[in-house]
Structure formats: structure tokens, C-alpha cells
C-alpha positions as CSV (number, residue, x, y, z in Angstrom):
1,M,22.8,33.0,9.8
2,A,19.1,33.3,9.9
3,I,17.0,33.7,6.7
4,E,13.6,34.3,5.9
5,A,12.9,31.7,3.4
6,N,9.2,32.4,2.9
7,N,9.6,35.7,1.6
8,N,12.1,35.3,-1.1
9,G,10.1,33.1,-3.2
10,S,12.7,30.3,-2.8
11,S,11.6,26.7,-3.8
12,S,13.8,25.0,-1.3
13,W,10.5,24.2,0.9
14,V,10.0,21.3,-1.7
15,L,13.2,19.4,-0.9
16,I,12.2,20.1,2.8
17,A,8.8,18.4,2.1
18,L,10.3,15.6,0.3
19,V,12.9,14.7,2.7
20,S,10.5,14.9,5.5
21,L,8.0,12.7,3.6
22,I,10.6,9.9,3.8
23,G,10.2,9.6,7.7
24,A,6.4,10.3,7.8
25,F,5.8,7.4,5.0
26,M,7.9,4.9,7.2
27,S,6.2,5.6,10.2
28,I,2.8,5.4,8.8
29,L,3.7,2.3,6.8
30,D,5.1,0.2,9.9
31,S,1.7,1.0,11.7
32,T,0.0,-1.4,9.1
33,I,2.7,-3.8,7.6
34,V,3.2,-5.6,10.8
35,D,-0.5,-6.8,10.9
36,V,-0.3,-9.1,8.2
37,A,2.7,-10.9,9.8
38,T,1.5,-11.6,13.1
39,T,0.1,-15.1,12.4
40,T,3.4,-16.0,10.8
41,I,5.5,-14.7,13.8
42,M,3.2,-16.4,16.3
43,H,4.2,-19.8,14.7
44,V,7.7,-19.2,14.3
45,F,8.0,-18.1,18.0
46,N,5.5,-20.8,19.2
47,T,3.4,-18.1,21.1
48,N,-0.3,-17.5,21.8
49,T,-2.7,-15.1,20.3
50,T,-2.7,-12.7,23.3
51,T,0.9,-12.4,23.5
52,I,1.4,-11.8,19.6
53,Q,-0.9,-8.8,19.8
54,W,1.7,-7.1,21.9
55,I,3.8,-6.4,19.0
56,V,1.0,-4.1,17.7
57,T,-0.4,-3.0,20.9
58,I,3.1,-1.8,22.3
59,Y,3.8,0.1,19.4
60,M,0.6,2.1,19.4
61,L,0.8,2.7,23.2
62,T,4.2,3.9,23.0
63,L,3.3,6.4,20.2
64,G,0.7,7.7,22.6
65,V,3.3,8.3,25.3
66,V,6.0,10.0,23.3
67,V,4.0,12.2,20.9
68,P,3.0,15.0,23.6
69,W,6.5,15.5,24.3
70,S,7.4,16.2,20.5
71,G,6.4,19.6,20.6
72,W,8.5,20.7,23.4
73,M,11.5,18.6,22.4
74,G,11.4,20.4,18.8
75,N,11.3,23.8,20.5
76,K,14.1,22.9,22.9
77,F,16.5,21.2,20.8
78,G,15.5,22.2,17.1
79,L,13.0,20.3,14.7
80,K,16.0,19.0,12.2
81,R,18.0,17.5,15.2
82,L,14.8,15.9,16.6
83,Y,13.8,14.7,13.3
84,M,17.4,12.9,12.6
85,V,17.3,11.6,16.3
86,S,13.6,10.0,15.7
87,L,14.4,8.5,12.3
88,S,17.7,7.0,13.8
89,L,15.9,5.6,16.7
90,F,13.1,4.2,14.4
91,T,15.6,2.6,12.0
92,L,17.8,1.1,15.1
93,G,14.3,-0.4,16.4
94,S,13.7,-1.9,13.0
95,A,17.2,-3.4,13.0
96,L,16.5,-5.0,16.4
97,C,13.1,-6.3,15.2
98,S,14.7,-7.8,12.3
99,I,17.2,-9.8,14.6
100,S,14.8,-10.6,17.5
101,W,15.4,-14.2,18.7
102,N,12.1,-14.4,20.7
103,I,8.8,-12.8,21.2
104,D,10.0,-10.7,24.1
105,S,13.0,-9.1,22.2
106,L,10.7,-8.5,19.4
107,I,8.2,-6.4,21.9
108,V,11.0,-4.5,23.2
109,A,12.4,-3.8,19.8
110,R,9.0,-2.5,18.8
111,V,9.0,-0.1,21.9
112,V,12.5,1.3,20.5
113,Q,11.0,1.6,17.1
114,A,7.9,3.5,18.2
115,L,9.9,6.0,20.3
116,G,11.4,7.3,17.2
117,G,8.3,6.6,15.1
118,G,5.8,8.6,17.5
119,M,8.1,11.7,17.1
120,I,8.6,11.7,13.3
121,M,4.9,12.3,12.2
122,P,4.4,15.6,14.6
123,T,8.1,16.9,13.9
124,T,7.7,16.6,10.1
125,M,4.6,18.5,10.1
126,A,6.0,21.1,12.2
127,M,8.9,21.5,9.9
128,V,6.7,21.8,7.0
129,S,4.3,24.6,8.8
130,E,7.6,26.4,9.8
131,A,9.3,26.1,6.3
132,V,6.8,26.6,3.6
133,P,5.4,30.2,2.6
134,R,1.6,30.2,3.4
135,E,0.7,30.9,-0.3
136,K,2.3,27.4,-1.0
137,F,1.1,25.5,2.1
138,G,-1.5,23.4,0.2
139,S,1.2,22.3,-2.2
140,A,3.6,21.2,0.5
141,M,0.8,19.7,2.5
142,G,-0.2,17.8,-0.7
143,I,3.4,16.4,-0.9
144,F,2.9,15.4,2.7
145,G,-0.4,13.8,2.3
146,I,1.1,10.9,0.0
147,S,2.3,9.4,3.0
148,L,-1.0,9.9,4.9
149,M,-3.4,8.2,2.2
150,M,-0.8,5.7,0.6
151,A,1.1,4.2,3.4
152,P,-2.0,2.7,5.1
153,A,-3.0,0.9,1.9
154,I,0.5,0.0,1.0
155,G,1.6,-1.7,4.2
156,P,-0.8,-4.8,4.0
157,T,0.2,-5.3,0.5
158,L,4.2,-5.0,0.9
159,G,3.8,-6.9,4.2
160,G,1.8,-9.8,2.6
161,Y,4.5,-10.1,-0.3
162,L,7.2,-10.0,1.9
163,V,5.7,-12.6,4.5
164,E,4.7,-15.0,1.6
165,Y,7.7,-14.9,-0.8
166,V,10.7,-13.5,1.3
167,D,10.7,-13.6,5.1
168,W,8.7,-12.0,7.8
169,R,11.9,-10.3,9.0
170,W,12.1,-8.2,5.8
171,I,9.1,-6.1,7.0
172,F,11.6,-4.5,9.2
173,T,14.7,-5.0,7.4
174,V,13.5,-2.8,4.4
175,N,13.4,0.1,6.9
176,I,17.0,0.1,7.6
177,P,18.5,1.5,4.3
178,I,15.6,3.6,3.7
179,G,16.1,5.1,7.1
180,L,20.0,5.5,6.8
181,L,19.4,7.3,3.5
182,G,16.7,9.5,5.3
183,V,19.1,10.5,7.9
184,L,21.6,11.3,5.4
185,L,19.5,13.4,3.2
186,A,18.0,15.3,6.5
187,F,21.7,16.1,7.4
188,F,22.8,17.6,4.0
189,I,19.3,19.2,3.1
190,L,17.2,20.2,5.9
191,P,18.1,23.5,7.2
192,E,19.0,24.1,10.9
193,F,15.7,25.1,12.3
194,K,16.1,27.3,15.4
195,G,15.2,25.9,18.6
196,N,13.1,28.1,20.8
197,D,15.1,29.6,23.9
198,D,11.9,30.4,25.7
199,A,10.9,26.7,25.5
200,G,11.0,26.7,29.4
201,K,11.7,24.0,31.9
202,V,10.0,20.5,30.9
203,D,6.5,20.2,32.3
204,V,7.0,16.9,34.0
205,A,3.6,16.8,35.6
206,G,1.9,17.5,32.4
207,G,4.0,14.8,30.6
208,I,3.6,12.1,33.5
209,T,-0.5,12.9,33.4
210,S,-0.6,12.8,29.7
211,S,1.3,9.6,29.4
212,I,-0.7,7.7,32.0
213,G,-4.1,9.0,30.5
214,L,-3.2,8.2,27.0
215,F,-1.6,4.9,27.8
216,C,-4.5,3.7,29.7
217,L,-7.1,5.0,27.2
218,L,-5.4,3.5,24.2
219,L,-4.8,0.0,25.9
220,A,-8.6,0.1,27.2
221,L,-9.6,0.9,23.5
222,S,-7.1,-1.9,21.9
223,K,-8.3,-4.7,24.5
224,S,-12.0,-3.7,24.8
225,S,-13.1,-6.4,22.0
226,D,-11.2,-9.1,24.1
227,W,-12.2,-8.0,27.6
228,G,-15.3,-6.3,26.9
229,W,-16.6,-2.9,27.7
230,G,-18.0,-3.9,31.2
231,D,-15.1,-5.7,32.1
232,E,-13.4,-4.3,35.4
233,K,-10.0,-3.9,33.9
234,T,-11.6,-2.0,30.7
235,V,-13.5,0.1,33.3
236,L,-10.6,0.7,35.7
237,L,-8.4,1.7,32.7
238,L,-11.0,4.2,31.5
239,Y,-11.5,5.7,34.8
240,I,-7.7,6.2,35.1
241,S,-7.5,7.8,31.8
242,V,-10.3,10.1,32.4
243,V,-8.9,11.3,35.8
244,A,-5.3,11.6,34.5
245,L,-6.3,13.5,31.1
246,G,-8.6,15.7,33.2
247,L,-5.7,16.6,35.5
248,F,-3.5,17.0,32.4
249,V,-5.9,19.5,30.7
250,Y,-6.2,21.6,34.3
251,L,-2.4,21.6,34.4
252,E,-1.7,22.8,30.8
253,L,-4.4,25.6,31.3
254,T,-2.7,26.9,34.3
255,C,1.1,26.4,33.8
256,N,3.3,28.8,32.4
257,H,5.2,26.4,30.1
258,P,3.0,23.6,29.4
259,L,4.0,20.6,27.5
260,L,1.2,21.2,25.0
261,N,-0.7,24.5,24.7
262,L,-4.2,23.8,24.7
263,R,-5.1,27.3,24.2
264,I,-4.4,26.5,20.8
265,F,-8.0,25.7,20.3
266,K,-8.7,29.4,20.4
267,Y,-8.0,29.4,16.7
268,H,-11.4,28.3,15.1
269,N,-10.0,26.8,12.0
270,F,-7.9,24.2,13.9
271,T,-10.6,23.1,16.1
272,M,-13.1,22.9,13.2
273,A,-10.5,21.0,11.1
274,N,-9.6,18.6,13.8
275,I,-13.2,17.7,14.5
276,I,-13.4,16.7,10.5
277,L,-10.1,14.9,11.0
278,V,-11.7,12.8,13.8
279,V,-14.7,11.7,11.4
280,V,-12.3,11.0,8.5
281,T,-9.7,9.3,10.4
282,I,-12.2,6.8,12.0
283,S,-13.7,6.2,8.5
284,L,-10.5,5.7,7.0
285,N,-9.0,3.3,9.8
286,A,-12.3,1.4,9.8
287,G,-12.8,1.1,6.0
288,V,-9.5,-0.3,5.7
289,F,-9.5,-2.5,8.6
290,Y,-13.2,-4.0,7.8
291,V,-12.8,-4.0,4.1
292,S,-9.8,-6.1,4.4
293,L,-11.4,-8.6,6.8
294,F,-14.1,-8.8,4.3
295,L,-12.1,-9.6,1.6
296,Q,-9.8,-12.2,3.3
297,N,-12.2,-13.7,5.9
298,V,-15.5,-13.6,3.7
299,R,-14.4,-13.6,0.1
300,G,-11.3,-15.9,0.9
301,L,-8.6,-13.7,-0.8
302,G,-5.0,-13.6,0.7
303,A,-3.4,-10.9,2.4
304,M,-1.5,-9.7,-0.8
305,D,-4.3,-10.3,-3.2
306,A,-6.7,-8.1,-0.8
307,G,-4.0,-5.5,-0.6
308,M,-3.5,-5.5,-4.4
309,L,-7.3,-5.0,-4.9
310,Q,-7.1,-1.9,-2.6
311,M,-3.9,-0.9,-4.3
312,A,-5.7,1.3,-7.0
313,A,-7.4,3.5,-4.5
314,A,-4.2,4.2,-2.7
315,L,-2.5,5.0,-5.9
316,A,-5.3,7.2,-6.8
317,S,-5.1,9.2,-3.7
318,G,-1.2,9.5,-3.9
319,L,-1.5,10.9,-7.5
320,L,-4.3,13.4,-6.5
321,M,-2.6,14.7,-3.4
322,P,0.0,17.2,-4.9
323,I,-3.1,18.3,-7.4
324,I,-5.2,18.9,-4.3
325,G,-2.4,20.8,-2.8
326,A,-2.0,23.1,-5.7
327,L,-5.9,23.6,-5.7
328,Y,-5.9,24.6,-2.2
329,D,-3.5,27.5,-2.7
330,R,-5.8,28.8,-5.4
331,I,-9.3,28.4,-4.1
332,G,-8.9,27.5,-0.2
333,P,-10.4,24.5,2.0
334,K,-13.9,25.4,1.9
335,F,-15.6,24.0,-1.5
336,M,-13.1,21.4,-1.8
337,A,-13.7,19.7,1.6
338,F,-17.6,20.3,1.3
339,A,-17.3,18.5,-2.2
340,G,-14.9,15.9,-1.1
341,L,-16.8,14.9,2.1
342,S,-20.1,14.8,0.3
343,A,-18.6,12.3,-2.1
344,F,-17.1,10.3,0.7
345,L,-20.5,10.1,2.2
346,Y,-22.0,8.7,-0.9
347,A,-19.2,6.4,-1.3
348,Q,-19.9,5.0,2.2
349,Y,-23.5,4.8,1.4
350,L,-22.5,2.4,-1.8
351,F,-20.5,0.3,0.6
352,H,-23.7,-0.6,2.6
353,Q,-24.6,-2.9,-0.3
354,L,-21.7,-5.1,0.1
355,S,-22.8,-8.6,-0.3
356,L,-21.2,-12.2,-0.6
357,D,-21.3,-11.8,-4.4
358,T,-20.4,-8.2,-5.0
359,P,-17.9,-8.3,-8.1
360,F,-14.5,-7.4,-7.0
361,N,-14.2,-4.8,-9.9
362,L,-17.1,-3.1,-8.5
363,I,-15.7,-3.1,-4.7
364,R,-12.4,-1.7,-6.4
365,L,-14.5,1.2,-8.1
366,W,-16.1,2.0,-4.9
367,L,-12.8,2.0,-3.1
368,I,-11.4,4.4,-5.7
369,F,-14.3,6.7,-5.4
370,R,-14.1,6.6,-1.6
371,S,-10.4,7.4,-1.7
372,V,-10.9,10.2,-4.1
373,G,-13.7,11.6,-1.9
374,M,-11.5,11.3,1.3
375,S,-8.6,12.8,-0.3
376,F,-10.4,15.9,-1.1
377,G,-12.0,16.1,2.2
378,M,-9.0,15.2,4.4
379,M,-6.2,17.2,3.0
380,P,-7.8,20.4,3.0
381,A,-9.1,20.0,6.5
382,Q,-5.3,19.0,7.7
383,T,-3.7,22.1,5.9
384,A,-6.4,24.3,7.3
385,A,-5.8,23.2,10.9
386,L,-2.4,24.5,10.5
387,A,-2.7,27.4,8.2
388,D,-3.5,29.9,11.0
389,I,-1.3,28.7,13.6
390,P,1.8,30.7,14.3
391,P,5.2,29.1,13.2
392,E,6.3,29.0,16.9
393,M,3.4,26.8,17.8
394,A,3.6,24.4,14.9
395,G,5.2,21.8,16.8
396,E,2.6,21.6,19.7
397,A,-0.1,22.0,16.9
398,S,1.2,19.0,15.2
399,A,1.3,17.1,18.2
400,I,-2.1,17.7,19.3
401,T,-3.3,16.7,15.8
402,N,-1.5,13.5,15.9
403,I,-2.8,12.6,19.4
404,I,-6.2,13.3,18.3
405,S,-5.6,11.2,14.9
406,R,-4.5,8.3,17.2
407,V,-7.0,8.2,19.6
408,S,-9.8,8.7,17.4
409,G,-8.6,5.9,15.1
410,S,-8.3,3.5,18.0
411,F,-11.7,4.7,19.5
412,G,-13.4,4.2,16.1
413,I,-12.1,0.7,15.5
414,A,-13.0,-0.3,19.4
415,V,-16.6,1.2,19.2
416,L,-17.3,0.0,15.8
417,T,-16.1,-3.6,16.4
418,S,-18.5,-3.6,19.4
419,I,-21.3,-2.5,17.3
420,I,-20.6,-5.0,14.5
421,N,-20.4,-7.9,16.6
422,N,-23.7,-6.8,18.2
423,R,-25.5,-6.3,15.0
424,Q,-23.8,-9.7,13.9
425,T,-25.3,-11.6,16.7
426,M,-28.7,-10.0,16.1
427,Y,-28.7,-11.0,12.4
428,A,-27.3,-14.5,13.1
429,E,-30.1,-15.2,15.5
430,R,-32.8,-14.1,12.8
431,L,-31.4,-16.0,10.0
432,A,-30.8,-19.2,12.0
433,E,-34.5,-19.4,13.1
434,H,-35.0,-20.7,9.4
435,V,-32.3,-23.0,9.1
436,T,-33.3,-25.8,11.5
437,S,-34.4,-29.4,10.6
438,N,-37.9,-28.3,11.8
439,N,-38.3,-26.3,8.4
440,I,-40.4,-28.6,6.4
441,A,-39.8,-26.5,3.0
442,L,-35.8,-26.4,3.6
443,S,-35.7,-30.1,4.4
444,S,-37.5,-30.9,1.3
445,L,-35.3,-28.6,-0.8
446,L,-32.3,-30.2,0.8
447,N,-33.6,-33.8,-0.1
448,K,-34.1,-32.9,-3.6
449,L,-30.5,-31.4,-3.9
450,G,-29.3,-34.8,-2.3
451,G,-26.1,-35.1,-0.1
452,S,-25.8,-35.7,3.6
453,S,-28.2,-33.5,5.5
454,T,-25.6,-32.8,8.4
455,L,-23.3,-31.5,6.1
456,T,-25.7,-29.4,4.1
457,Y,-26.9,-27.8,7.4
458,E,-23.5,-27.1,8.5
459,A,-22.9,-25.1,5.2
460,L,-26.0,-23.4,5.6
461,Q,-25.0,-22.4,9.1
462,G,-21.8,-21.1,7.7
463,L,-23.7,-19.0,5.1
464,V,-25.8,-17.7,8.1
465,S,-22.5,-16.6,9.8
466,Q,-21.0,-15.0,6.6
467,N,-24.3,-13.2,5.9
468,S,-24.7,-11.8,9.1
469,Y,-21.3,-10.4,9.4
470,V,-21.6,-8.8,5.9
471,K,-24.9,-7.2,7.1
472,A,-23.1,-5.9,10.3
473,I,-20.5,-4.2,8.2
474,D,-23.4,-2.7,6.1
475,D,-24.7,-1.2,9.1
476,M,-21.3,0.0,10.1
477,F,-21.1,2.2,6.7
478,I,-24.5,3.7,7.3
479,I,-23.2,4.8,10.8
480,M,-20.2,6.3,9.1
481,C,-22.5,7.9,6.9
482,I,-24.4,9.6,9.7
483,M,-21.0,10.5,11.5
484,T,-19.8,12.3,8.2
485,I,-22.8,14.7,7.9
486,P,-21.8,17.1,10.8
487,A,-18.0,17.0,9.0
488,I,-19.7,18.4,5.8
489,F,-21.5,21.1,7.8
490,L,-18.2,22.3,9.3
491,S,-16.2,22.2,6.2
492,L,-18.3,25.2,5.1
493,F,-16.6,27.3,7.8
494,L,-13.0,26.3,7.0
495,K,-10.9,29.1,5.9
496,K,-7.5,29.3,4.1
497,G,-5.4,31.1,6.7
498,N,-3.4,34.3,7.0
499,K,-0.5,34.3,4.2
500,T,1.6,36.8,6.5
501,S,1.3,34.6,9.6
502,A,4.3,32.3,8.7
503,H,7.8,32.5,8.6
504,M,10.8,30.2,8.7
505,S,13.5,30.8,11.0
506,I,16.8,28.8,10.0
507,E,20.5,29.0,10.6
């Protein structure tokens, strides 16, 4: 029997959001938890760096291929059924990863894991969008936002602990009981979201072109730092992706039953919010990635210690999310997003002062401030992106948002890595000009200090390399400050959404 859960004041949406959170958290967590184990796995399976990178790359590429299909599959088969199948696939893939006997079996298992993981996030967002009354939508997205903000930071910490003190296989094994529990809870608690009888035939042409385009684009972005932007493989992949995605857009705009309804961008709230999310996603991924590298490669912390230093920021975000959600329901997204993004910009500016001797407590404080600003900026924008979308389009909207998030995160890391490498080379050349045996003042100082001149010059060259890297990271944060400015401007045009536009059809 179909009921209108949004019109009777029922609080059942809280259970739906909490149960959905299990799959969302696991999916995001697994995107980061594996990174810290790659070195250990490389030694265990006696493989090289190029091969081991595929356990991360193949997961991301598979996500890019399956996400576009999630909207149509949710409409065709029902969101609850798709969520349970996706979480079951993810759990099965985790089990296969935990018993993998060589690098090839691990890569195949990661594909299975990503087939499920790729559909969990858009399906979860679609369920929340359909089930929650619009006057409570912010509170629900606040619960959902816990996974978005906490999982990326918890991943390296948990992964570092398991690798260092237990066994690398446990980064996958821990998913099994949680995944099984999530499937059971979904079966008993989630309502039977009705499928859409008008979903139509599957858009095969759109599926093929989107899969080819996103696969080539994500592969080019992930390998650009190794191959170089001018390498023929990178150029060819980018060319294929542009052609395929261009054809995909044409097909979707002319097809009666498109895989992804791109006309959804006519909703201005959705368009502006996704532009904001692009900026925040790039900054989020780049910040987590490069601050972790700085703490480990420059300051000498282990993976777990670096994760623990960043944990306070993740906890602050997680604790704030429900509060931010409740505020959204009261005052809407505009002022919250503007204040949050402004604070986020200032936090990015603080990070451009990062140096070799910046106290860890100060870095922790900056991270917390940055995380709080990001939470106030990102969560209202993410909620506003879906607030005006009709419930029957929630699956497609969620899929599009997830694709944009995946591509922008990969694009940001690839481009910023290239910028950092160029800036580091420039700074290293400038600093190295003064660290030579021909520098009389420096030679005199080293003689007074004593010790082997060869070792001393080697130590100085090491400092040059470290300083140039840190200066390059500082420049990156200035670039992210500049990127944030248009997002702050767009936040002033966000609207709360139509309270009467949503309903939930469940059986």
C-alpha cells in the first residue's frame, strides 16, 4: 500500500537516513582506507609501484562506469532493492579482497567491490531525497553528511592502525560484518520504494558513451602525473573522452528515455550548487591528500599519526553536521554557505603559511577551522542541489552529482599535482643556486660548524628539496583561495527549495 510519509509528520525518515548512512560511509571510507596499505601489499605480493597503483585506480574507474546507470536502475527496480544489491556486491567484493592470493585476484576483487560501491552513494541520496519531507530535508542531509566529511579523514587513520598493528587484509575484512548488518537492516527497515513503470528501455547508447568517456577521462587524470600531460597516451585518452562525452550529451538531449536526464540543469539551484560542490570537492580532496603527504614525507609522521592529527577536524565536522542540517531547515542555505565558504577561504589562506617548523597543534587548529568552514559551505550546497528536484528525478540528480564529484576530485588532484611539481622545480632551482661549494660565505660557515663538507652539502640539498616542496604546497593553497571566490559569490543565490515539491511513494 502506498503511503505519503512526508505529509503525516512521521519521523520514519530518521531511520531511513541512519540505515542508508551505513552504506554511504563504507563506500567513501573504502576510497581512502586502501591508500595507506599499498606499500605493504606491494611487498607482500612482490610487485612494482605501477601495478600496485591499479588497486586504487581500478576502483575509481569502475565507479565512473557504474554511477551513470544507478539512476535508471533505481527507477526500474526500486531504490531499496538496488541499495541492498549494491551493498551486497560491495560486501562480497570486500570478502574477495580479504582472501586474495595475488595482485591480479586483488584487482579483480576491487572491481567487484566498486560495482557495488559506485551505486551505493547515488542510491542513498535518492532514497533520502524521496523519503524526507522538504521541511526536514536539511536535518536528513546533516545525518547523511557525516559520511561525506568524516569517512575521508577516518580512512587513513583506521587503515594505518590495521596495517601497522593487525594485518593489511583487515582493511577489507572489517567491511564484511558491517555490510551484512547493513543489508539486514535495509531489508527490515527501509520501505519498498516503488520503481518507475515509465523508466523505459535502457539507454544503451548513452550507457556506452558515458562509460567510455568517463573511463578514459578518469584514467587520463589518474595517470597524468606519471605519463605527463603531453604524453600521447594522455592526449589520446582525453581526446576519446571529449568525443565520447560530447556524443553522450547529444544523445541524452535527444533521447526519449535518457540514461541521465541532463535537462535537470534547468533547475538553477541544482546547477549553482554543483558548481560550488566542484570547488569544495577539489579543495577537500587536495587538502586531505597534500596535508597528509606533508605530515608524512616532510615532517616524518607515520600514516596513523598523521591520521590522528587530522582526526579532530573530522570529528568536528561529524558533530556539526546534524546541527548544520537543523539550521538549514530554519534559515536555508544562502547565509550558511556564504559564511562557511568565507571561513573556508580564510582557512586556506592560513595554510599558505605552512613551513617546516609549523607546530603540529597549530596545524591541527587550522584543520579544524578549515573543516568547520567546509562543513557550513558544503552541506547546505549539497542539500540545495536536491531541494528543488522532483522526487521522481532524485536518482538521476544524485547520479549526476556523484559523477561531478568523482571527476572534479580526480581533476583537481591531477592539475594541482602538475602545478606543485612545476612550482617545486622552480623553487628548488632558485634555492640551489646558493647551495654550492662556490658560495664562500656558506663554505666558511660550514667550516666553522665542522663535519664532513660532503655530508653537510647533501643535508643542505635535502633541506632545499623539502623547502621547495612546502613552498609549492603554499602556492597551491593560494590557488584554492582564488578558486573559492566565485563559489562564495554563487552561494548568495542558493534557495531553500519548495516544501511541497517532495513526496515519498512507498509500498
